[in-house]
Wavefront OBJ file of the C-alpha trace (Angstrom):
o trace
v 129.976 5.990 165.318
v 129.732 2.349 166.365
v 127.122 0.031 164.890
v 126.032 -1.725 168.084
v 124.680 -4.781 166.288
v 128.086 -5.351 164.689
v 129.790 -4.713 168.012
v 127.751 -7.459 169.683
v 128.601 -9.895 166.886
v 132.321 -9.125 167.256
v 132.178 -9.512 171.036
v 130.435 -12.879 170.780
v 132.940 -14.015 168.173
v 135.896 -13.075 170.388
v 136.526 -16.312 172.276
v 134.403 -16.589 175.417
v 133.577 -14.275 178.301
v 136.736 -12.615 179.559
v 137.990 -9.619 181.487
v 136.414 -7.012 179.164
v 133.037 -8.528 178.364
v 130.404 -10.731 179.929
v 127.245 -12.329 178.544
v 124.002 -13.127 180.318
v 120.804 -14.947 179.424
v 118.948 -12.237 181.366
v 119.281 -9.906 184.334
v 116.678 -8.961 186.922
v 117.269 -5.858 189.033
v 113.788 -5.846 190.526
v 115.047 -7.517 193.739
v 118.140 -7.258 195.952
v 119.884 -10.416 194.760
v 119.570 -9.378 191.114
v 120.740 -5.832 191.867
v 123.708 -7.134 193.866
v 124.904 -9.510 191.134
v 124.520 -6.820 188.458
v 126.483 -4.300 190.574
v 129.197 -6.919 191.215
v 129.730 -7.421 187.472
v 129.749 -3.664 186.789
v 132.306 -3.166 189.566
v 134.542 -6.019 188.363
v 134.514 -4.986 184.708
v 135.200 -1.353 185.570
v 138.174 -2.271 187.769
v 139.580 -4.735 185.231
v 139.463 -2.200 182.378
v 140.736 1.166 183.640
v 141.405 2.652 180.191
v 138.844 1.076 177.866
v 135.143 0.304 177.648
v 133.846 -3.047 178.825
v 130.538 -4.667 177.952
v 127.761 -6.969 179.128
v 125.662 -8.595 176.386
v 122.199 -9.679 177.621
v 119.882 -12.096 175.830
v 122.491 -14.677 174.830
v 122.736 -18.348 175.757
v 125.862 -19.028 177.831
v 126.732 -22.365 176.237
v 126.665 -21.583 172.519
v 126.237 -17.758 172.367
v 122.917 -18.213 170.561
v 121.058 -14.873 170.435
v 117.597 -15.383 171.956
v 116.810 -11.825 173.095
v 115.128 -10.270 176.112
v 112.265 -7.840 176.689
v 112.797 -4.216 175.701
v 114.228 -2.492 178.800
v 113.748 1.262 178.784
v 115.310 2.058 182.142
v 117.051 5.370 181.605
v 117.570 5.689 185.377
v 120.016 2.784 185.694
v 122.870 5.226 186.350
v 121.031 6.300 189.513
v 121.301 2.719 190.790
v 125.024 2.608 189.967
v 125.686 5.930 191.706
v 123.734 4.882 194.807
v 125.698 1.681 195.423
v 129.194 2.186 193.984
v 132.111 4.390 195.006
v 133.903 5.907 191.980
v 131.020 4.693 189.785
v 131.678 4.210 186.067
v 129.371 5.670 183.432
v 126.951 2.893 182.522
v 124.645 2.883 179.514
v 121.994 0.280 178.712
v 120.890 0.064 175.062
v 118.353 -2.123 173.249
v 119.704 -3.577 170.014
v 117.227 -5.136 167.540
v 118.206 -8.198 165.526
v 116.259 -9.163 162.364
v 115.536 -12.751 163.465
v 114.042 -11.768 166.843
v 110.321 -11.020 167.415
v 109.282 -7.353 167.479
v 109.235 -7.171 171.270
v 112.641 -8.831 171.773
v 116.069 -7.207 171.606
v 119.605 -7.814 172.801
v 120.602 -5.686 175.776
v 124.016 -4.025 175.578
v 125.515 -2.551 178.753
v 128.509 -0.286 178.099
v 130.760 0.478 181.086
v 133.065 3.505 180.871
v 135.513 3.531 183.825
v 136.829 6.527 185.750
v 140.333 5.098 186.117
v 139.817 4.867 189.878
v 139.107 1.735 191.911
v 135.363 1.065 192.100
v 133.907 -0.547 195.210
v 130.557 -1.180 196.835
v 129.429 1.863 198.783
v 127.128 -0.078 201.144
v 125.873 -3.571 201.925
v 123.557 -5.278 199.461
v 122.397 -8.900 199.623
v 125.439 -10.965 200.734
v 128.043 -8.424 199.599
v 129.515 -5.992 202.118
v 130.118 -2.298 201.712
v 133.734 -1.625 200.744
v 134.025 -4.837 198.695
v 136.151 -4.651 195.548
v 135.672 -7.011 192.597
v 137.897 -7.881 189.622
v 137.468 -10.140 186.633
v 139.291 -13.460 186.867
v 138.796 -14.894 183.391
v 135.018 -15.079 182.977
v 134.301 -14.697 186.710
v 133.759 -11.571 188.821
v 135.708 -12.253 192.029
v 136.059 -10.306 195.294
v 139.492 -8.968 196.217
v 140.281 -8.296 199.868
v 143.790 -6.937 199.448
v 145.347 -3.862 197.890
v 145.096 -4.069 194.113
v 147.004 -2.498 191.282
v 144.903 -1.790 188.212
v 146.590 -2.990 185.044
v 145.683 -2.029 181.511
v 145.767 -5.196 179.396
v 142.730 -4.875 177.104
v 142.871 -1.430 175.495
v 144.321 -2.589 172.171
v 141.942 -5.547 171.862
v 138.833 -3.485 172.666
v 139.958 -0.654 170.357
v 140.302 -3.143 167.489
v 136.852 -4.635 168.148
v 135.246 -1.174 168.260
v 137.074 -0.082 165.094
v 135.769 -3.105 163.192
v 132.230 -2.246 164.329
v 132.267 1.302 162.931
v 129.182 2.248 160.938
v 129.215 3.080 157.226
v 126.728 4.269 154.602
v 125.906 0.691 153.532
v 124.943 -0.349 157.074
v 122.855 2.801 157.483
v 120.947 2.318 154.226
v 120.372 -1.360 154.950
v 119.042 -0.399 158.366
v 116.579 2.115 156.911
v 115.272 -0.351 154.314
v 114.978 -3.117 156.903
v 112.957 -0.869 159.208
v 110.647 0.407 156.466
v 109.919 -3.125 155.264
v 109.514 -4.662 158.713
v 107.198 -1.953 160.070
v 105.209 -1.248 156.885
v 101.886 -2.022 158.604
v 102.449 0.829 161.072
v 103.154 3.825 158.804
v 106.978 3.909 159.020
v 108.830 7.138 158.325
v 112.317 8.530 158.781
v 114.083 11.858 159.273
v 117.712 12.894 158.814
v 119.209 15.175 161.462
v 122.340 17.301 160.958
v 122.942 15.567 157.594
v 124.219 12.540 159.491
v 121.799 10.933 161.944
v 118.863 8.862 160.696
v 115.902 8.166 162.981
v 113.135 5.805 161.853
v 109.836 5.476 163.658
v 106.437 3.894 163.198
v 103.143 3.670 165.049
v 99.377 3.659 164.794
v 98.282 7.274 164.541
v 95.307 8.640 166.465
v 93.967 12.198 166.773
v 92.368 13.299 170.056
v 91.152 16.911 170.311
v 93.654 18.212 167.748
v 96.502 16.264 169.356
v 98.239 13.388 167.576
v 99.212 10.259 169.495
v 100.878 7.025 168.439
v 100.508 3.496 169.803
v 102.519 0.361 168.957
v 105.473 2.704 168.644
v 108.922 1.656 167.453
v 111.748 4.231 167.272
v 115.291 3.405 166.159
v 118.521 5.364 165.710
v 119.687 3.633 162.551
v 123.304 4.837 162.689
v 123.957 2.734 165.777
v 121.207 0.114 165.317
v 119.772 1.143 168.700
v 116.085 0.877 169.518
v 115.223 4.037 171.449
v 111.612 3.205 172.288
v 109.229 0.325 171.840
v 105.776 -0.327 173.275
v 102.752 -2.303 172.206
v 100.588 -0.697 174.914
v 101.418 2.943 175.603
v 100.555 6.027 173.628
v 103.144 8.680 172.906
v 103.403 12.056 171.249
v 106.314 12.788 168.907
v 107.693 16.220 168.042
v 110.683 16.947 165.828
v 112.763 19.998 164.956
v 115.815 20.273 162.717
v 118.068 19.123 165.547
v 115.883 17.317 168.085
v 113.462 14.439 168.494
v 111.103 14.527 171.492
v 108.944 11.700 172.837
v 106.370 12.149 175.585
v 105.083 8.869 176.952
v 101.587 8.568 178.428
v 100.062 5.884 180.660
v 96.383 5.030 180.947
v 95.364 4.743 184.604
v 92.079 4.742 186.482
v 89.572 2.798 188.524
v 86.272 1.180 187.591
v 86.461 2.264 183.958
v 87.116 5.976 184.695
v 90.555 6.098 183.099
v 92.685 9.072 182.081
v 95.954 9.516 180.235
v 98.797 10.785 182.435
v 102.166 12.002 181.193
v 104.865 9.595 182.352
v 108.214 10.660 180.915
v 109.769 12.954 178.326
v 112.754 11.816 176.272
v 114.599 14.509 174.312
v 117.260 13.495 171.788
v 119.424 16.443 170.715
v 121.699 16.097 167.684
v 124.869 18.201 167.464
v 127.030 19.397 164.585
v 130.065 17.354 165.674
v 128.412 13.969 164.976
v 127.382 13.546 168.603
v 123.969 13.284 170.162
v 122.603 13.547 173.689
v 119.592 11.850 175.268
v 117.944 13.496 178.281
v 114.959 12.083 180.138
v 112.634 13.874 182.526
v 109.978 12.253 184.676
v 106.642 14.055 184.247
v 104.453 11.665 186.209
v 102.300 12.844 189.088
v 100.557 9.962 190.796
v 96.741 10.213 190.653
v 95.099 10.178 194.083
v 91.872 8.275 194.746
v 89.358 7.848 197.545
v 90.922 5.639 200.241
v 87.687 3.717 200.941
v 87.408 2.688 197.293
v 91.080 1.713 197.241
v 90.707 -0.422 200.394
v 87.812 -2.277 198.749
v 89.813 -2.898 195.544
v 92.959 -3.828 197.483
v 91.090 -6.433 199.544
v 89.398 -7.815 196.421
v 92.813 -8.186 194.753
v 94.165 -9.970 197.827
v 91.219 -12.401 197.756
v 91.884 -13.219 194.083
v 95.577 -13.679 194.803
v 94.774 -16.014 197.692
v 92.517 -18.184 195.483
v 95.217 -18.405 192.806
v 97.827 -19.465 195.378
v 95.512 -22.285 196.494
v 94.864 -23.347 192.898
v 91.150 -22.547 193.136
v 89.192 -21.534 189.986
v 88.089 -17.940 189.427
v 84.547 -16.984 188.420
v 83.812 -14.619 185.529
v 83.762 -11.530 187.744
v 87.099 -12.435 189.301
v 88.599 -13.100 185.870
v 87.572 -9.574 184.827
v 89.062 -8.115 188.015
v 92.251 -10.090 187.394
v 92.756 -8.109 184.174
v 93.009 -4.960 186.310
v 94.954 -6.475 189.214
v 98.448 -5.248 188.144
v 97.392 -1.645 187.534
v 95.159 -1.446 190.626
v 97.959 -2.754 192.851
v 100.161 -0.096 191.202
v 97.601 2.630 191.971
v 97.292 1.402 195.565
v 101.072 1.583 195.995
v 101.161 5.103 194.543
v 98.503 6.017 197.123
v 100.678 4.851 200.051
v 99.487 1.243 200.340
v 103.076 0.084 200.910
v 102.228 -3.637 201.037
v 100.716 -3.445 197.536
v 104.229 -3.662 196.071
v 104.906 -6.941 197.893
v 101.538 -8.274 196.730
v 102.401 -7.367 193.148
v 105.705 -9.240 193.489
v 103.857 -12.284 194.880
v 101.487 -12.180 191.926
v 104.229 -12.361 189.267
v 104.581 -16.173 188.882
v 100.822 -16.676 189.174
v 100.020 -14.122 186.472
v 102.761 -15.478 184.213
v 101.319 -18.985 184.464
v 97.717 -17.800 184.086
v 97.824 -15.712 180.910
v 100.431 -14.087 178.606
v 98.109 -11.083 178.198
v 97.804 -10.459 181.944
v 101.531 -11.056 182.429
v 102.209 -8.337 179.842
v 100.022 -5.967 181.888
v 102.042 -6.926 184.976
v 105.309 -6.058 183.227
v 103.855 -2.713 182.169
v 102.933 -1.889 185.780
v 106.425 -2.847 186.977
v 108.017 -0.714 184.254
v 106.103 2.352 185.446
v 107.044 1.612 189.063
v 110.726 1.276 188.151
v 110.766 4.658 186.447
v 109.042 6.362 189.372
v 111.162 4.704 192.068
v 114.545 5.370 190.423
v 113.649 9.022 189.948
l 1 2 3 4 5 6 7 8 9 10 11 12 13 14 15 16 17 18 19 20 21 22 23 24 25 26 27 28 29 30 31 32 33 34 35 36 37 38 39 40 41 42 43 44 45 46 47 48 49 50 51 52 53 54 55 56 57 58 59 60 61 62 63 64 65 66 67 68 69 70 71 72 73 74 75 76 77 78 79 80 81 82 83 84 85 86 87 88 89 90 91 92 93 94 95 96 97 98 99 100 101 102 103 104 105 106 107 108 109 110 111 112 113 114 115 116 117 118 119 120 121 122 123 124 125 126 127 128 129 130 131 132 133 134 135 136 137 138 139 140 141 142 143 144 145 146 147 148 149 150 151 152 153 154 155 156 157 158 159 160 161 162 163 164 165 166 167 168 169 170 171 172 173 174 175 176 177 178 179 180 181 182 183 184 185 186 187 188 189 190 191 192 193 194 195 196 197 198 199 200 201 202 203 204 205 206 207 208 209 210 211 212 213 214 215 216 217 218 219 220 221 222 223 224 225 226 227 228 229 230 231 232 233 234 235 236 237 238 239 240 241 242 243 244 245 246 247 248 249 250 251 252 253 254 255 256 257 258 259 260 261 262 263 264 265 266 267 268 269 270 271 272 273 274 275 276 277 278 279 280 281 282 283 284 285 286 287 288 289 290 291 292 293 294 295 296 297 298 299 300 301 302 303 304 305 306 307 308 309 310 311 312 313 314 315 316 317 318 319 320 321 322 323 324 325 326 327 328 329 330 331 332 333 334 335 336 337 338 339 340 341 342 343 344 345 346 347 348 349 350 351 352 353 354 355 356 357 358 359 360 361 362 363 364 365 366 367 368 369 370 371 372 373 374 375 376 377
C-alpha cells in the first residue's frame, strides 16, 4: 500500500514536471475553461503513459515546488466528468493528502490516472478544444497531436521505482496515528483497526439529537495511505462502523427565514477486504426541498438587489448584511427549485463575497460543493 504523502514528496523531488507527472497551484472545474484544461492534462498524461500510473499534484508552487495546499475537495463524482468528455477514459482518482505544516482545512490534491492502454481523445467540443482532439505530453507541456500516434512505454520503470519507495510500513502508520491523535485532541479523536491492517482515525464534536449521534468539525483519515477521506468545519455527519466497514452519512442544513431542517446529502461506504484492499462507494441521498414560489421570488429579487449594490460599491445596511449571510444558500435553494438563472447569479457573487468576508465566502464554497455533488450525479 502506497503512502501518498511520501509519493508526493518523491514526485516533487524527481526533477521537474515531465511526461508522467504534472503539478498545479490549483485547478477549477466549476467553469468550461477550467474543465477543458483539466481534461486536456488527463488526456495527455493517459496517452503518454500507456502502462503505468501518472499523477497531477495540486497545491504546489510551480517555481520552487513549495507545498502551499488547496481546499479539501470531496468530489467523488469526478470520474463522471471524465467519462462524459473522453473516449477510452482512464480511471481517475482524486485524493486529499494532509501535510503537518498546512492548516487544518488545507491539503495537497493528488490525481492518479490509470490508463486503459488505448488512445484517449476528447469525445466532444469543450471551450476551445474540438471533439476528437488527442493530446500527449511534450516534456512538461500537454500538446495536441493531429496525426496518427504510436503510444510508447518509456516511464514504467521510473514510476514503479517511485511507487516502490513510497510503500507504507509500520513506522509510518504509527507515526500517522500519533500525529492525528495529537493534532485533533480538542475534538475527541479515536481510531479503529479493520481487518488487522487498515487504520482509520476520526474526530469531531459529538452531539445527540433524539437518540441519534451526529458529529461536526469532522476529520477522517485512512492512516495507511495518509489520505484524508472527509473534512468539514460546517456539516454534520453520522458515523457507523462494523468489523469490515466504515459508513459516513453527510447532512446539510437548509431552509428559509430561520425554518431550517437537516437533509441527507450523501452516503460514503468504505469496505475493507481480507486481501489488503478497500473499496469506497458513494451514493447521493439528497432530495431537493421544495418551497413556495412566491416566497422564493421575493428572496431571489432581494438577493439580486444586494448583488447589484455590491457591484456598484454601495454600502449595505444592517438588514442587507444579515441577508447577505444567507445569500449563497438561498441562491442554491432557488436553483434547486428551477430558478435557472440563480446559478449564474451565484457565480457572479463569488468575487464579491470573497472580498467582503472570509466567513461568507466559506458559506459560498459550501453551497457550490453541494451543487457540484448534485449536478455530477
